[in-house]
C-alpha positions, 0 to 999 in steps of 0.5 A: 508479473503484471503492472506491479513491477513498475511504480504507480503514479496514482497511489501510495502506501495503504495499510488494509485488512488482508483479503482472503484472496484477489481474483482479477482485482476482486476480493473473493472470500471476504477478509482475514483478521490480519492487515497488510501494507500495499505500497505502490511507491515500491511497485506493489499493485493493490489489485494483485493477490499476495501469491502473485507479488514478488518475495520482496513484496510479500515481506512489505505486505506482512501479515500484521496484527493491527498495532504492529501494521500501523507501526510497520506502516510508519517505519515503511512510510519513512523510507519514502522521502517525499510522499505524494499527496494523491487526491488533494486539491492544490491548495490543500497540497500546499497546507499539507506540505506546510507551504501556502 
């Protein structure tokens, strides 16, 4: 395992089309028709191939058809009580969080 063992502070969970393979952080061979959840809050790393992450992270990743992936993403996201609002300016963070 590499850096994916520890949660990262610069990303959150994403639902993305599953790459055929990731080599040194680069997609090789295009994408499959399946989707996967990559959750940095759980210690996953989007630069790692499915085969490089732990069995627990593989279970989170899926694979999913699109509709099932959206449902699984929503269910998984609820497990994280305070999602980070990465990349938003402070005023937008406050609006998104419901404060001003």
